[in-house]
C-alpha positions in Angstrom: 0.9 -8.8 -8.7 0.0 -11.5 -11.1 -2.4 -14.4 -11.7 -2.3 -18.1 -12.7 -3.8 -18.7 -16.2 -3.6 -22.0 -17.8 -0.7 -22.9 -15.6 1.2 -19.8 -16.5 1.8 -16.9 -14.2 1.0 -13.5 -15.7 2.0 -10.1 -14.2 -1.2 -8.2 -15.5 -3.5 -8.5 -12.5 -5.7 -5.7 -13.7 -8.9 -6.5 -15.4 -10.8 -4.0 -17.5 -14.6 -4.2 -18.0 -16.5 -3.8 -21.3 -16.8 -0.1 -20.5 -13.0 0.3 -20.4 -12.9 0.7 -16.6 -10.2 -0.7 -14.4 -11.4 -3.6 -11.9 -9.5 -4.7 -8.9 -9.9 -8.3 -7.8 -10.5 -9.2 -4.2 -7.7 -10.5 -1.9 -7.4 -14.3 -1.1 -6.1 -14.8 2.3 -8.2 -13.3 5.1 -7.0 -14.6 8.4 -6.3 -12.4 11.5 -3.5 -12.2 14.1 -5.1 -11.6 17.5 -3.6 -11.1 21.0 -4.7 -14.7 22.1 -4.9 -16.5 18.7 -8.5 -16.6 18.5 -10.2 -16.3 15.1 -10.8 -12.8 13.9 -13.5 -11.3 11.7 -12.7 -13.7 8.9 -10.7 -16.8 8.2 -9.5 -19.3 11.0 -7.8 -18.9 14.4 -4.3 -20.0 15.5 -2.3 -16.8 14.8 -1.3 -15.4 18.1 0.6 -12.2 18.4 4.3 -13.2 19.2 7.6 -11.6 18.7 9.6 -12.9 15.8 6.9 -15.0 14.5 5.6 -13.0 11.5 7.3 -11.7 8.3 6.1 -9.1 5.9 6.6 -9.3 2.2 6.3 -5.9 0.6 7.2 -3.7 -2.3 8.6 -0.2 -1.6 6.8 0.9 -4.7 3.3 -0.4 -3.7 1.1 2.1 -1.7 -0.9 -0.8 -0.1 2.3 -2.5 1.1 3.7 0.8 2.2 0.9 1.0 4.8 2.3 -2.1 6.5 5.7 -0.6 6.5 4.6 2.6 8.2 2.6 0.7 10.9 5.6 -1.5 11.6 7.5 1.7 12.4 4.7 3.6 14.2 3.7 0.7 16.4 7.2 -0.2 17.6 7.2 -3.6 15.8 10.5 -3.2 13.9 12.2 -5.6 16.3 9.3 -8.1 16.3 8.2 -8.4 12.6 10.9 -9.0 9.9 10.3 -8.0 6.3 11.7 -8.4 2.8 11.1 -6.1 -0.2 10.7 -7.3 -3.8 12.5 -5.8 -6.8 10.6 -2.7 -8.2 10.4 -4.3 -11.7 7.3 -6.3 -12.1 7.1 -7.9 -15.6 5.9 -11.1 -17.1 6.6 -13.3 -14.1 5.2 -10.8 -11.7 7.2 -9.6 -8.6 10.6 -11.0 -8.1 13.3 -11.3 -5.4 16.1 -10.2 -7.7 18.6 -8.2 -5.6 20.2 -6.0 -8.4 18.4 -2.8 -7.3 19.3 -0.9 -4.1 16.9 -1.9 -1.3 15.6 -5.1 -3.0 16.4 -7.6 -0.3 15.6 -11.0 -1.8 13.6 -13.6 0.1 15.7 -14.0 3.2 13.4 -16.7 4.6 13.4 -19.2 1.7 15.6 -17.8 -1.1 12.6 -17.9 -3.5 13.0 -16.4 -6.9 9.4 -15.0 -7.3 6.7 -13.7 -5.1 4.4 -16.3 -6.5 6.6 -19.0 -4.8 5.4 -17.7 -1.5 1.8 -18.2 -2.4 2.4 -21.7 -3.8 4.4 -22.6 -0.6 1.3 -21.7 1.4 -1.1 -23.4 -0.9 0.1 -25.4 -4.0 -3.4 -25.1 -5.6 -3.7 -21.4 -5.1 -5.1 -19.2 -7.9 -5.6 -15.6 -8.1 -3.2 -12.6 -7.8 0.4 -12.8 -6.3 0.2 -9.5 -4.6 2.1 -7.5 -1.9 1.8 -7.1 1.0 1.9 -10.7 2.4 1.8 -11.2 6.2 3.6 -14.7 6.7 3.6 -16.9 9.7 6.9 -18.6 10.2 5.7 -20.9 12.8 2.9 -22.6 10.8 4.2 -21.9 7.3 1.0 -20.1 6.2 -0.1 -16.9 4.8 -2.0 -15.0 7.5 -3.3 -12.4 5.1 -2.7 -10.5 1.9 -5.3 -7.7 2.5 -3.5 -4.5 3.4 -6.5 -2.9 5.0 -6.9 -5.8 7.5 -3.0 -6.2 8.0 -2.7 -2.7 9.3 -5.6 -3.3 11.7 -3.9 -6.4 13.2 -0.7 -4.4 13.5 -2.5 -1.7 15.3 -4.5 -3.8 17.8 -2.9 -7.2 18.4 0.6 -6.7 19.6 0.2 -4.7 22.8 1.5 -7.6 24.9 4.6 -7.7 22.7 5.4 -4.1 22.5 3.7 -2.7 25.5 0.6 -0.4 25.1 0.9 2.0 22.3 -1.4 4.7 20.9 -3.9 3.1 18.5 -4.7 4.6 15.2 -8.1 3.1 15.2 -10.1 3.5 18.4 -13.7 3.1 19.4 -14.0 6.9 19.4 -12.7 7.5 15.9 -13.9 4.3 14.2 -17.1 5.8 12.7 -15.4 8.9 11.3 -12.3 6.8 10.0 -14.5 4.3 8.3 -16.5 7.1 6.7 -13.3 8.9 5.4 -11.9 5.6 4.1 -15.2 4.8 2.3 -14.8 8.1 0.4 -10.9 8.2 -0.1 -10.5 4.6 -1.3 -12.7 4.6 -4.5 -12.1 8.3 -5.2 -8.4 8.5 -4.7 -6.5 5.4 -3.6 -8.1 3.2 -6.3 -9.1 6.3 -8.5 -5.6 7.0 -9.7 -5.4 3.3 -10.9 -8.9 3.8 -12.5 -7.5 6.8 -14.2 -4.2 5.3 -15.4 -5.6 2.0 -16.5 -8.7 3.2 -18.2 -9.2 2.0 -21.7 -11.9 4.4 -22.8 -12.3 8.2 -22.7 -15.4 8.0 -20.6 -13.9 5.7 -18.0 -10.9 8.0 -17.7 -13.0 11.1 -17.5 -15.1 9.6 -14.6 -11.9 8.3 -12.7 -9.9 11.6 -13.0 -13.0 13.5 -12.1 -13.4 11.4 -8.9 -9.6 11.8 -8.1 -9.8 15.6 -8.1 -13.2 15.7 -6.4 -11.7 13.8 -3.6 -8.6 15.9 -3.3 -10.6 19.1 -3.3 -12.7 17.6 -0.6 -9.6 16.6 1.4 -8.1 20.0 1.1 -11.2 21.6 2.4 -11.6 19.0 5.2 -8.0 19.5 6.4 -8.2 23.3 6.7 -8.1 24.1 10.4 -7.3 20.4 11.4 -3.8 18.9 12.0 -5.0 15.4 10.7 -8.2 14.0 9.1 -10.0 13.2 12.3 -8.6 16.1 14.4 -5.2 16.5 16.3 -4.3 12.8 16.5 -2.9 10.6 13.8 -5.4 7.9 12.7 -5.7 5.0 10.3 -7.4 7.3 7.7 -4.3 9.4 7.5 -2.0 6.5 6.8 -4.3 5.1 4.2 -4.4 8.5 2.4 -0.8 9.5 2.7 0.7 6.5 1.0 -1.2 7.6 -2.2 -0.1 11.2 -1.7 3.6 10.3 -1.4 3.2 9.0 -5.0 1.0 11.6 -6.5 3.5 14.1 -8.0 6.3 11.6 -8.6 4.1 9.2 -10.5 0.3 9.7 -10.8 0.4 13.2 -12.3 2.1 12.1 -15.4 2.1 8.3 -15.6 -1.6 7.9 -14.6 -2.7 11.2 -16.3 -3.9 12.8 -13.1 -2.6 16.2 -14.3 -5.3 18.6 -13.4 -3.3 19.7 -10.5 -0.3 18.5 -8.4 -0.1 17.7 -4.8 2.1 20.8 -4.2 -0.8 22.9 -5.6 -2.8 21.9 -2.6 -1.4 23.8 0.5 -3.1 21.8 3.2 -2.5 18.4 1.6 1.1 19.2 0.8 1.7 20.4 4.4 -0.1 17.3 5.8 1.9 14.9 3.7 5.3 16.5 4.7 4.2 16.4 8.4 3.8 12.6 8.3 6.9 12.1 6.2 8.8 14.0 8.8 7.7 11.8 11.7 10.4 9.5 13.2 11.1 6.5 10.9 8.6 7.4 8.1 11.1 8.7 5.7 13.0 5.4 5.7 9.8 3.6 4.5 9.7 5.9 1.5 11.8 4.7 -1.4 11.1 7.1 -4.3 13.7 5.3 -6.4 11.6 2.1 -6.2 8.3 4.0 -6.8 9.4 5.9 -9.9 11.2 2.9 -11.4 8.3 0.4 -10.7 5.4 2.3 -12.3 7.3 3.5 -15.4 9.3 0.3 -16.0 6.5 -2.3 -15.2 3.5 -0.9 -16.9 4.3 -1.7 -20.6 0.8 -0.8 -21.7 1.2 2.8 -20.5 4.9 3.3 -21.1 5.9 0.8 -23.8 9.4 2.1 -24.2 10.0 2.0 -20.5 11.6 5.5 -20.3 12.2 6.6 -16.7 11.4 10.3 -16.4 13.7 12.7 -14.6 10.7 14.1 -12.6 10.5 17.1 -10.4 12.6 17.5 -7.2 10.4 17.8 -4.2 11.8 19.0 -0.8 10.2 16.9 1.9 12.3 18.6 4.7 10.6 22.0 4.4 9.1 22.7 7.9 5.3 22.2 8.2 2.7 24.5 9.9 1.5 21.3 11.6 4.7 20.7 13.3 
């Protein structure tokens, strides 16, 4: 994260309105990979699904980037799309490619020092946030997209000719329900925890944290008697939800003041989250060392002394009712 201001990159990509409420800016690059390279719903064409052509830049700490890593596993794309992870510390210069923390890979394509260098490589006149994830096209030297919600739909739909047919998480049959769930979960929970944590007024915080727990209460009731959010089959809505839930007790309860209840106090949600964690390949995408380090060390306005808390020990291996 970060933005260009008067020629200087800043790491604070979060704006706050006059009411003290957190505001999230829009993404910049909105192209699509498609099966034949035709243009998608936005941007330009020319991005055909091909093995080895694309590269993901992610942060293990970031819930939005985590979505892409999970799709890369679930859709059988690990051998076809390479990736790099930034360092968990995001300070004045934004995300860096330093490698002095386990799991931080550096930039193995270009040897860049900062994530912003990838944006500048794609467009020297770029302005806006330097965020993860980035989906990079090695062939044309362009950023395809930095919008996580659209990146996961590309990974879901575009690569069947590369991987062979795979089960889709967004289908014609579940699209309406998935979109409706996303429309409720994103503002209330996915973004709600940030609205709570970065609130600069009591009223903004009270509204945000109320939305967080209203949404959790609704999800707990919705999941009763269901394996996943839309029934027995994993969907896009589940992945968009679960990356926030993975971070809830380790970070959001304390750091973002979402402490009315913990994830483990919601039997259905805790069981649901463990069920997805225990799916093949998913645990390897969850780096809680990056998650805990990033939030507590990077957000100086919330934790000025950068004390990394010990935290509770969660047992993700406990068997689930959902199997």
